[in-house]
N, C-alpha and C positions, 0 to 999 in steps of 0.2 A: 617039237611037240609041246603044246601048252600043258601046264600043270593042271591036274584035276584030282579031286578027292571027293568021296561021298560026304554029304552033310547029314549027320545023324545026331541024336542026343548024346551019344558017347564021343562023337567027333564034330562038335559044333563049329560053325563058321564065325569069324570075328568081323564085326562091322564097327569101325571107329571113325567118328566124325570129328574133324578139326574145324572149329568155327572161329573166324576172325571177329574179335570184339574191340577192334581199334576204333578210334573216333570216326573214321571214314564210313563206318557201317551205319551211321546216322544219316548219311546222304541218301537222296532219293534213288531208287532202283528203276532204271528205264524200263518201261513196259509193265510196271507193277501198280499202275494207277495212283502214283504219288506216294506209295508206301516206301519206307526206308529199306535199305539193303538188309538191315538186321531183321525186320519183319518178314521180308521175302525169304531169307534163309531159314528163319524159324518155321515158317509155314512149310517150306520144302522138306526140311528134316522131319517135322512132325508127320507129314503125309507119308514119307518113306517109312518111318518107324511104324505107323499104323498099318501099312501094307505088309511089312515084315511080320507083325503080330498076326494079321489075318491069314497070311500064308502058313503060319506055324500052328494055327488053331485046328484042332480036331475035336471029335465028339466029347472026349474026356478032358478038354481044356487046351491051353496053349502049351505046346511042347517046346522044349529048349533046344531048338535046332541052331540058334544063334546066341552069341554073347555080344551085347551092344554097349557102346560107350560114346560119350560126347566130351570133348575137351575144348574149352574156350580159351583163346589166347589173345592177349593185348599187352597191357602193362604187367599182368600176371597170368598164370595158367590156372584155370579152375576146371573141376570136373562137374559135369552135369549128371542128370539121372540119379541123383542121390549118392554118387560115388565121391571119393576123395583122391586127388592126385597125390602121388603117382601109383598107389597100390591097389585101389579098389575102383578103378575106372570102368571096367567091364562088368555088366550084370546080365543075368539070364533074360531072354526076351519075354518070358512069362511074367517077370516083375514089371516090365513096361506095360504088358497087357493088363495087369492089375490096376493101372492108373488111367486106362482109356475108358471113356464113358459114352 
């Protein structure tokens, strides 16, 4: 039986994205119109985060059904979304929504 649990503000789901930032990410991504792998990944992650924010939006604002984070790795590990590795990588989805325009 697969694991299942309700996603609520008191029991949010975690979405953590690990992003390769090695030199090979500058190479072209096949099927992306000449864009680099880095640009293609950034576009995909940004679209996904936007969809998560939209799904969490209600009349009273974006509800924190998710905690999201981005870790980039290459020569070093860095946290995106304004966090700092290793302790504040995950942020409430409403904070991501604050920066969408």
